[in-house]
Structures are given as C-alpha cells and as structure tokens.
GULUMNU-20901 format. One record per residue (C-alpha): x, y, z. Coordinates in steps of 0.1 Angstrom, whole numbers, padded with zeros to 4 digits, always signed. Example, Ala and Ser with C-alpha at 12.3 -4.5 7.8 and 13.67 -1.06 7.14 Angstrom:
# GULUMNU-20901
+0123-0045+0078/+0137-0011+0071/
END
This chain:
# GULUMNU-20901
-0086-0530-0388/-0066-0562-0385/-0062-0581-0352/-0043-0560-0326/-0021-0577-0300/-0014-0560-0266/+0012-0579-0245/+0011-0562-0210/+0035-0582-0188/+0069-0600-0191/+0053-0633-0183/+0048-0636-0221/+0082-0650-0228/+0077-0679-0203/+0042-0688-0214/+0044-0710-0246/+0007-0720-0243/-0005-0684-0246/+0020-0676-0273/+0008-0705-0294/-0028-0695-0289/-0021-0659-0299/-0002-0671-0330/-0032-0692-0340/-0056-0663-0335/-0033-0640-0354/-0028-0662-0385/-0065-0672-0387/-0083-0640-0379/-0102-0640-0412/-0116-0675-0407/-0124-0667-0371/-0141-0634-0378/-0118-0614-0355/-0102-0590-0381/-0113-0559-0362/-0105-0573-0327/-0080-0569-0299/-0062-0596-0281/-0049-0587-0246/-0023-0608-0228/-0024-0607-0190/-0049-0578-0190/-0070-0565-0174/-0063-0576-0139/-0088-0569-0112/-0080-0569-0075/-0106-0573-0046/-0104-0561-0010/-0082-0591-0001/-0058-0582-0029/-0066-0613-0048/-0059-0608-0086/-0083-0620-0112/-0074-0621-0149/-0074-0645-0179/-0043-0653-0199/-0059-0641-0230/-0088-0617-0234/-0103-0614-0269/-0124-0583-0275/-0143-0587-0308/-0172-0567-0324/-0188-0601-0333/-0181-0621-0301/-0179-0595-0273/-0154-0607-0247/-0138-0641-0247/-0117-0647-0216/-0094-0676-0221/-0072-0696-0197/-0045-0713-0218/-0033-0745-0202/-0005-0768-0212/+0011-0799-0195/+0039-0779-0179/+0015-0756-0161/-0007-0786-0152/+0022-0804-0136/+0035-0773-0118/+0003-0758-0104/-0022-0787-0103/-0050-0763-0104/-0084-0780-0106/-0108-0771-0133/-0131-0758-0106/-0105-0733-0094/-0097-0722-0129/-0134-0718-0137/-0140-0699-0104/-0112-0675-0112/-0126-0668-0147/-0160-0663-0132/-0146-0637-0107/-0129-0619-0135/-0161-0618-0156/-0180-0604-0127/-0154-0576-0122/-0154-0568-0159/-0192-0567-0161/-0193-0543-0131/-0171-0519-0150/-0191-0521-0183/-0225-0516-0167/-0214-0482-0154/-0215-0469-0190/-0249-0457-0201/-0239-0464-0237/-0232-0501-0229/-0261-0507-0205/-0290-0527-0219/-0309-0529-0186/-0302-0525-0149/-0284-0558-0148/-0272-0565-0184/-0250-0549-0210/-0248-0550-0248/-0215-0569-0246/-0213-0606-0240/-0187-0621-0218/-0177-0658-0225/-0151-0679-0206/-0130-0706-0221/-0104-0731-0208/-0081-0738-0237/-0062-0771-0234/-0030-0778-0253/-0024-0811-0271/+0002-0822-0246/-0023-0824-0217/-0036-0858-0205/-0071-0864-0219/-0086-0865-0184/-0066-0835-0171/-0098-0815-0162/-0123-0844-0161/-0150-0852-0136/-0155-0816-0125/-0186-0794-0130/-0177-0761-0145/-0195-0733-0164/-0166-0723-0187/-0163-0740-0221/-0134-0764-0224/-0117-0765-0258/-0093-0794-0263/-0079-0780-0296/-0077-0749-0316/-0103-0764-0340/-0128-0767-0312/-0120-0731-0302/-0128-0721-0338/-0161-0740-0336/-0170-0723-0303/-0162-0688-0316/-0185-0695-0345/-0213-0706-0322/-0212-0674-0301/-0212-0649-0330/-0237-0620-0328/-0245-0589-0347/-0215-0567-0348/-0212-0539-0322/-0213-0505-0337/-0180-0485-0341/-0192-0461-0313/-0200-0490-0289/-0168-0509-0296/-0148-0477-0289/-0166-0472-0257/-0159-0508-0246/-0122-0504-0253/-0121-0471-0234/-0137-0488-0204/-0115-0519-0203/-0083-0500-0211/-0087-0474-0184/-0094-0442-0204/-0124-0435-0181/-0099-0425-0154/-0094-0393-0173/-0130-0383-0169/-0137-0352-0148/-0141-0363-0112/-0173-0342-0107/-0198-0335-0134/-0194-0299-0146/-0223-0278-0134/-0241-0260-0162/-0271-0243-0147/-0280-0221-0177/-0265-0234-0210/-0274-0202-0229/-0256-0180-0204/-0227-0205-0198/-0216-0214-0234/-0180-0219-0223/-0190-0245-0198/-0211-0264-0224/-0182-0263-0249/-0156-0274-0224/-0178-0303-0212/-0181-0315-0247/-0143-0312-0252/-0136-0331-0220/-0158-0360-0231/-0137-0363-0263/-0104-0362-0244/-0116-0389-0220/-0113-0415-0248/-0077-0408-0256/-0065-0426-0287/-0057-0462-0290/-0021-0456-0297/-0016-0439-0264/-0033-0466-0245/-0014-0493-0264/+0019-0477-0254/+0008-0474-0218/-0003-0510-0215/+0025-0528-0234/+0055-0541-0213/+0086-0538-0235/+0107-0556-0210/+0135-0530-0209/+0143-0494-0216/+0120-0473-0237/+0115-0437-0248/+0083-0418-0255/+0083-0386-0275/+0056-0361-0283/+0044-0326-0282/+0029-0309-0251/-0005-0324-0246/+0001-0356-0266/-0004-0377-0235/+0031-0385-0222/+0023-0378-0185/-0009-0398-0188/+0009-0428-0203/+0035-0428-0176/+0008-0426-0149/-0011-0454-0165/+0020-0475-0167/+0028-0470-0131/-0007-0480-0120/-0006-0511-0142/+0028-0522-0130/+0018-0517-0094/-0013-0538-0098/+0006-0567-0114/+0037-0564-0093/+0026-0550-0059/+0060-0557-0043/+0080-0538-0070/+0093-0504-0062/+0083-0478-0088/+0099-0443-0092/+0080-0416-0110/+0101-0384-0114/+0097-0351-0131/+0113-0316-0134/+0084-0293-0125/+0076-0295-0088/+0039-0288-0093/+0035-0321-0113/+0035-0342-0081/-0001-0337-0073/-0012-0344-0109/+0007-0376-0110/-0007-0388-0077/-0042-0381-0088/-0037-0399-0122/-0021-0429-0107/-0048-0433-0081/-0076-0430-0107/-0061-0455-0130/-0053-0479-0102/-0088-0476-0087/-0103-0487-0121/-0089-0522-0114/-0087-0524-0076/-0110-0517-0046/-0080-0502-0028/-0057-0472-0032/-0021-0477-0044/+0005-0485-0018/+0025-0453-0017/+0053-0470+0001/+0060-0488-0032/+0053-0460-0056/+0076-0430-0050/+0065-0398-0068/+0096-0376-0066/+0109-0343-0079/+0143-0347-0095/+0164-0328-0070/+0143-0325-0038/+0155-0307-0007/+0154-0305+0031/+0116-0305+0032/+0107-0320-0002/+0119-0356-0010/+0136-0360-0044/+0154-0386-0065/+0188-0370-0058/+0183-0362-0021/+0169-0397-0015/+0198-0414-0033/+0223-0393-0013/+0206-0404+0020/+0206-0441+0010/+0242-0439-0002/+0255-0421+0029/+0266-0391+0009/+0260-0355+0019/+0237-0339-0006/+0253-0308-0022/+0234-0276-0015/+0227-0252-0044/+0257-0229-0037/+0280-0259-0035/+0266-0274-0066/+0270-0241-0085/+0307-0240-0075/+0312-0276-0086/+0296-0271-0120/+0318-0270-0150/+0313-0244-0177/+0280-0251-0195/+0269-0275-0167/+0239-0269-0145/+0241-0270-0107/+0218-0300-0107/+0239-0317-0133/+0270-0312-0112/+0252-0325-0081/+0241-0357-0099/+0275-0362-0115/+0292-0359-0081/+0269-0385-0065/+0274-0410-0094/+0311-0406-0093/+0312-0418-0057/+0303-0453-0069/+0280-0457-0038/+0247-0456-0056/+0231-0491-0056/+0200-0504-0074/+0168-0496-0055/+0139-0494-0079/+0124-0521-0101/+0110-0495-0125/+0120-0459-0132/+0096-0436-0151/+0109-0401-0161/+0087-0373-0173/+0099-0340-0187/+0130-0358-0198/+0141-0329-0220/+0149-0308-0189/+0171-0333-0171/+0209-0333-0174/+0228-0364-0187/+0241-0371-0152/+0206-0375-0139/+0200-0403-0165/+0232-0420-0153/+0219-0417-0117/+0186-0433-0128/+0204-0461-0145/+0223-0469-0113/+0191-0468-0093/+0173-0492-0116/+0175-0530-0109/+0182-0556-0135/+0207-0565-0162/+0218-0538-0187/+0192-0545-0214/+0165-0555-0190/+0164-0524-0168/+0129-0509-0168/+0137-0473-0175/+0111-0453-0194/+0117-0417-0202/+0093-0392-0219/+0101-0358-0233/+0088-0330-0254/+0113-0323-0281/+0100-0288-0288/+0100-0276-0252/+0136-0279-0242/+0148-0245-0230/+0183-0257-0222/+0194-0278-0252/+0190-0277-0290/+0203-0312-0297/+0180-0342-0290/+0202-0364-0269/+0206-0401-0278/+0206-0428-0252/+0243-0433-0255/+0248-0396-0245/+0223-0398-0217/+0234-0431-0201/+0270-0434-0213/+0290-0466-0220/+0298-0496-0198/+0332-0509-0189/+0332-0530-0221/+0328-0498-0242/+0292-0507-0252/+0263-0483-0247/+0245-0489-0214/+0212-0483-0232/+0207-0490-0269/+0171-0490-0282/+0182-0507-0315/+0200-0535-0296/+0169-0543-0275/+0143-0539-0302/+0147-0576-0313/+0135-0586-0278/+0101-0568-0280/+0068-0587-0278/+0043-0585-0308/+0030-0550-0315/+0054-0532-0292/+0079-0504-0297/+0106-0491-0274/+0107-0457-0292/+0072-0443-0295/+0065-0410-0312/+0031-0393-0304/+0021-0371-0333/-0014-0362-0321/-0018-0334-0296/-0049-0333-0274/-0043-0304-0251/-0043-0275-0276/-0067-0263-0302/-0051-0266-0337/-0048-0229-0344/-0033-0223-0309/-0007-0250-0314/+0002-0239-0349/+0006-0203-0337/+0027-0215-0308/+0050-0233-0332/+0052-0203-0356/+0062-0179-0328/+0084-0205-0311/+0105-0208-0343/+0101-0171-0352/+0090-0178-0388/+0071-0145-0390/+0099-0125-0374/+0135-0135-0367/+0139-0173-0371/+0161-0184-0342/+0155-0222-0344/+0142-0247-0369/+0135-0284-0373/+0162-0302-0393/+0141-0319-0420/+0107-0327-0435/+0107-0359-0415/+0110-0340-0383/+0080-0318-0392/+0060-0350-0399/+0071-0365-0365/+0054-0336-0347/+0022-0339-0368/+0026-0317-0398/+0026-0324-0436/+0052-0307-0457/+0034-0293-0488/+0064-0279-0507/+0088-0308-0510/+0123-0310-0497/+0135-0282-0474/+0161-0261-0493/+0178-0230-0480/+0162-0199-0495/+0132-0217-0508/+0096-0211-0497/+0082-0237-0473/+0046-0245-0463/+0038-0271-0436/+0002-0278-0426/-0012-0295-0396/-0041-0319-0406/-0072-0324-0385/-0063-0360-0376/-0033-0348-0356/-0052-0321-0337/-0086-0339-0334/-0103-0318-0308/-0121-0287-0320/-0138-0260-0299/-0169-0246-0315/-0170-0209-0323/-0187-0189-0295/-0199-0154-0300/-0180-0129-0279/-0153-0155-0270/-0127-0158-0298/-0103-0187-0295/-0073-0163-0295/-0074-0126-0286/-0046-0101-0278/-0041-0065-0267/-0014-0039-0270/-0019-0015-0241/-0004+0018-0231/+0007+0010-0196/+0008-0015-0168/-0025-0006-0152/-0044-0009-0185/-0029-0044-0190/-0040-0055-0155/-0075-0041-0162/-0077-0060-0196/-0066-0093-0180/-0090-0090-0151/-0119-0081-0174/-0112-0112-0195/-0112-0134-0164/-0145-0120-0153/-0159-0127-0188/-0146-0163-0187/-0163-0169-0153/-0195-0153-0164/-0194-0176-0195/-0193-0207-0173/-0157-0215-0165/-0147-0222-0129/-0119-0200-0115/-0095-0229-0113/-0099-0234-0150/-0082-0201-0157/-0044-0196-0156/-0025-0163-0157/+0012-0166-0168/+0037-0138-0165/+0061-0137-0194/+0080-0109-0178/+0105-0126-0154/+0118-0094-0139/+0084-0081-0130/+0065-0114-0125/+0058-0108-0088/+0044-0074-0095/+0022-0087-0124/+0008-0116-0105/+0002-0098-0072/-0015-0069-0090/-0038-0094-0109/-0045-0111-0076/-0054-0078-0058/-0077-0067-0086/-0094-0101-0087/-0099-0099-0049/-0117-0066-0053/-0141-0083-0078/-0147-0112-0053/-0126-0137-0072/-0100-0157-0053/-0066-0165-0067/-0037-0189-0061/-0003-0172-0066/+0021-0201-0069/+0052-0179-0065/+0040-0159-0035/+0057-0181-0010/+0092-0192-0020/+0095-0216+0009/+0065-0238+0003/+0051-0256-0027/+0013-0249-0030/-0008-0271-0053/-0008-0256-0088/-0046-0258-0090/-0070-0251-0061/-0107-0253-0065/-0124-0219-0067/-0092-0200-0074/-0076-0185-0105/-0040-0198-0108/-0012-0171-0111/+0022-0184-0123/+0054-0179-0141/+0062-0198-0173/+0086-0221-0154/+0061-0231-0128/+0034-0236-0154/+0053-0262-0174/+0036-0296-0173/+0003-0280-0164/-0027-0268-0183/-0059-0248-0181/-0090-0242-0202/-0082-0205-0205/-0046-0190-0204/-0038-0154-0202/-0001-0146-0210/+0008-0112-0197/+0040-0091-0202/+0047-0103-0237/+0067-0071-0244/+0094-0083-0220/+0102-0114-0242/+0134-0112-0261/+0124-0129-0293/+0159-0128-0307/+0168-0156-0283/+0157-0192-0282/+0149-0188-0245/+0124-0161-0253/+0108-0180-0282/+0106-0211-0260/+0088-0191-0233/+0061-0180-0258/+0057-0216-0270/+0054-0230-0235/+0030-0204-0223/+0007-0207-0253/+0006-0245-0252/-0007-0245-0216/-0041-0236-0231/-0067-0264-0237/-0091-0239-0253/-0088-0201-0251/-0057-0180-0252/-0052-0143-0244/-0019-0124-0249/-0011-0089-0237/+0018-0065-0235/+0028-0028-0235/+0040-0007-0264/+0061-0013-0295/+0078-0045-0284/+0044-0061-0277/+0031-0048-0311/+0059-0066-0330/+0051-0099-0313/+0014-0096-0317/+0018-0088-0354/+0036-0122-0357/+0007-0138-0338/-0018-0122-0363/+0002-0136-0393/+0003-0171-0376/-0035-0171-0371/-0041-0158-0406/-0021-0187-0421/-0032-0214-0397/-0034-0244-0399/-0004-0238-0422/+0030-0223-0414/+0047-0205-0442/+0083-0193-0443/+0115-0192-0463/+0139-0220-0453/+0168-0205-0434/+0204-0217-0436/+0205-0243-0407/+0242-0235-0402/+0233-0200-0391/+0206-0209-0366/+0199-0234-0339/+0187-0267-0353/+0164-0289-0333/+0176-0323-0342/+0154-0353-0348/+0170-0379-0326/+0167-0411-0346/+0194-0436-0352/+0203-0443-0388/+0184-0476-0386/+0153-0460-0371/+0154-0431-0395/+0156-0454-0426/+0126-0474-0413/+0106-0443-0405/+0113-0427-0438/+0101-0458-0457/+0070-0459-0436/+0062-0422-0441/+0067-0426-0479/+0042-0455-0478/+0017-0435-0458/+0020-0406-0482/+0012-0428-0512/-0018-0444-0494/-0032-0409-0487/-0026-0398-0522/-0045-0429-0533/-0075-0417-0514/-0074-0442-0485/-0090-0432-0452/-0071-0432-0419/-0089-0465-0409/-0080-0481-0443/-0044-0470-0439/-0043-0485-0404/-0056-0517-0418/-0029-0518-0445/-0001-0511-0420/-0014-0537-0395/-0017-0563-0423/+0018-0556-0435/+0031-0560-0399/+0013-0593-0395/+0028-0606-0427/+0063-0597-0416/+0057-0612-0381/
END
C-alpha cells in the first residue's frame, strides 16, 4: 500500500512548512522506506486535565520506523511564535507520553509492563529559510533535522524489522480511535459450551471494533466545507459522524457543534459514542454546552433543531395540527414547519459545524434551515449529511444538494460538491460512498435487499443501473441491465466481511407461519428464551412489530409472556408522552419499525409479517428496515396465507444468497431508486469501477488493487 495522507484540520492551508514536508515524504516514499505508511496532519491531539493540547504537526506511522512525531518549523512560524527549542521539545515529549499510554493498553502491542513493540521518535524539522542558530544553545532530546536530506538520513538510522500486518493494523486502530467501539464491559461467558451465542458474538464484536480504514479516514479528514456520506445500514455512518464531532470538539473546543437525526432514540447512542471517542484523547468529558445532540423537530419537553431555532429567532413554533394545516399537498408537517421558519428570514447562523444523520428522512426545508444555522461563507460552511439511500420510506429519488439547499440570490447552488471538490486536501473526498456493511450478516443483508425490492414476488422498486448495484456493494454478473433480461447480482465477501459461525440449533435465519396470534406469541417467546439460554443478554434481543395496527397488542402480549418467564422487557411505545432509552440493560427491547430505525441488536424477531402490504414500497421498506436491525440472528413470523407468501420469498432469497436473481423490470413501470451522482462524478466513478473490474479479472488481491489505486492517485497529485 502506498503512502496514505490524512489531513485532519483546516490549518493545513496556512501551514506551508508542513505541506512542503508532506510533499517530500509523498514523492520520496520508496527511497525513505515508507510505502506502506500513514502520514497524519494535526492528529492525534491529546488533552490533559488542564485542557492543554499536545500534538505534532506531522505524525508518520511506518511499519519500519514506528511513530515519528515531527514539528515542522519555518521562518514565519519562528518570527511569529518565538517558541524555544526547549518548549517545542517538551510538547513533543508530552505528546509521546500520551501516545505511549494508549498503546500500552493493548495486549498485542505490549512488550513488557512499561514498553511496547512500537518505537516513538520525535523530530524538529527546520526549513531552509530559518536562521542557522534558530534553535541553538538549548539542550533537547528530539532530533533536529536542518534539511530534508538529514531527515532521510535519520529515518534510515531508526529503521527496524517491519511490524506484522496484524500489529500494524492494531496500532492504527488505537491511534485512530477505533477502540472506542469496543464493548464497555467484557462479555461474561461462564460456560462456553452452553453459551455458544455469547462466544460467537464476542468474536464478532472484536472484528467490528477495528472498523475499516476507509471509515476512519472519512471520519478524521477535514474537507473544509460541505460533504455527504452515503452507505447502507450498518456501514458506519453514525459512527463516522460521532467520531467527527469528538475530533472537532477536541481541536476547536469553543466551536458550537450540532448533531441531529430523525429517530428520537438515537440521542443516547450518539452521546455514548461521542463521549467514548473524546475520552480516547482527553482526560475529561465533552462540553455538552458546545455539542448539541438534537432531534430534528423537538417539542415542549424535548429540545430539537426546529424548536431551538424558533426560540432563538423569536418565532412561535408550529404545533403538529398547525403544521399539518400549513402543509401543501405532498409536503410533510415537519417540512411545512421548517419552511415556515426559514421564510421568516429571522434564522441566523449559530453553529460552527452541522452534522446530519438519517438524512434520507429529512425534508428539503430542513436542509435549508441547517444551511441558515451554519456559520461561514457559502462554500466553507461545515455541513455534513449522511444517509442510507435504500432506507428512505418517503422518497424514491435521491435528492441532489441543489434540491436540498436551493439556490442563492445569484442563481448559483448554495451547496455544490463539484464546485468545492477542487479545494480539498490530499486524500480527501466530499462525497463518500461506503460499500461495506458491518452490521448485518451477508445472507441477512442479501435477503433484506431481495425482499425490499420484491424480486421474488412483485417488484415494486429497483436500482437504476449496474453502477448503483456496485455502489451498494454488489457485483453484476450478467452485464448491462436490460428490460426483460435475466439479472444476477452477487455480494462478495469483501463487502460483508463479518461472518457468524454456524451454531447447531441456532440457524442464522428462521421463520414460522403460525395458525393464530397466541401461537405466534408463544413461538417468539420460545425463541427469546433459547437466545438467552445460549448466552445472549436480554438487551441484545429486539422484537419488532411489522403490524402497525396491532403493534401495541403484539408488544404488550410479548412483554406479558416474557414477564411470566422471569424476563424483563422495555416496551418503547408503551408511554407516548416520554422517550425511554431504546436499550436498557437486562431488558428485551420491544419496538415498532419506526422506532427501531437507526438501532440494532444481536437477535431480531420481526412479528406480524402477514400485515405487510408487499405491493407497496412502504411495506417493502418496512421489511428491509426490520431485517437490517440484526447484527447476527433473524427470526420472522406471521399468520396464515399472507405470511406464507412472504416467507416463501424469504426462502428463495436465502436459497440464492449471496446472489440475487431476477428478470429486469421496465423501470418506467415501477419506482426507481436513483443513484444521485452528478454527471462529472458518475463519469469518474464509472471509469474507476471499470479499472477495478479489470484488476480483479487479472487476479489482483484487494491489497494489490488498493496499492494500484493509491499509486495512480499519487501520480496525478
């Protein structure tokens, strides 16, 4: 893998000394022996109890050299700051101590009680324009390099045996913050033979902890303006936004950050994630006066983006009945409320950064509100929105930035990702697509897609092209998609990398067609008992009612029967006036599809499948959403003929998995889920995908392909 560059703050554009150093490293990686290395700019930053921040300008992580923390110093900086060599050296020493304290917590990286297998070196790199005696007459421990040539000599002198691939990956996961995803408490497994589910889930969680480098890269890089993140459920969008928020807060503690979402129950998950990421780099908790985690709408007792903005603007917030009356045909009540507030012209910039999760569910007017709330010039506003393009229950069409944010007084789009792409730092993208899915087992995800589209029943929606299938992690095996022609798409292992081992008595997916309501409740409760006996904790089990009309009856009946078995439950729809946490330790979660969105569980039991109208997109989307809440095991149940038809589709999906096979429908006759790329982006991505296909056909491995792509990128840069 060629040298990877990760620019994490906007200081980059005003730091010529560091830019020159990175250019030197980039163009001489072979000579320096850093081909498989990572260069971080302004990262990581560690804060102590007094909120002092310690970080180098450049941190090189190399399998041959370990860490090399570099302070790049030119004449401009010397004249402006007048930092002494002792002060610079002391700051590098503090940084090294903080980094070492993180590394030594990993058993894999620990050599002894006080040492690790990874070396940490510190360098003060002087630029040619500095006076010869700029840092003279001071005793320091860091190595001072007066030229790039002397830096090359130093790197040669500190080479060691290369770290193994496993160790290097562990080092990256520690320094980049992946360890924040580790389970807070070690999973208790008292009897592995009797608790096979707990053993399997523990292994799965260890794999998820080191989420992939592409996700971490997107989370760390500062694009200096608007950006969009797209991916399937479980591809890491929420994690990326939480990591971004923590990183921004650490580097800019006075900035106001807004994190917003559509599903109310996501608030607790976001707060936990942001806190975990932040605590990896600081000895204190985040300042929640600066980070606002807000539901989109809010209300009298729950703060929200809309209600807060109304309060600050002196505008009375529309209540739901008023918003419904104000809504135009085809417009939601929330959309009407946001549009009304924006139309007053009273909304003023308040946040330095706006992070939007579940972006597919928000109306256009909410994006316009977010634009008005964000500080900065048009192309510099830090607005980052993430959405799942296959989970939008309200809209078929993927909306482009010009639709979401609108045009300015000059007729130009307020947000244009193509326009701002030329301003990006090395290795950055402002339109990231996440093809790998980490939440779901491959057969579960493939089956969820098959039933979500209706390919084994009545097709009600379809992706628009082969490229779109590839965007979401599939390979098209049958060439161009033509109406009436057979199609086969297959999901490769690399895009669903987590696999649950087969466990006797616990199939990955199971279903039941029952005769009546009581039989269904008994089947569900019996499965829950088996999961708990197999080692799962109650809070790792989620029951979802697919029957909206009878959801309260389903969930209360399950809760009552569990209580008779001595198993506690958390019915999240039991109290319409309060918002309980979605997950409570020691309790099985009982939910509707709508409240479950954005959440997950090891085992999901979807009940009342017979009530789903699979002739409609809404029904198909409910199946997809419910199925993709599962990290491992999935159970589906329903009553009578209607359930039988859907479960037959499920059987066909599982039989064909990891492929999906169907006859291509006429896209004019059904809803088409559009891809959402501009012409420029589509052309670039098409060329890249063609190139990737040729490389795979030539027998190259994923690592070799990554190396080819990175090498091409470096040549173009």
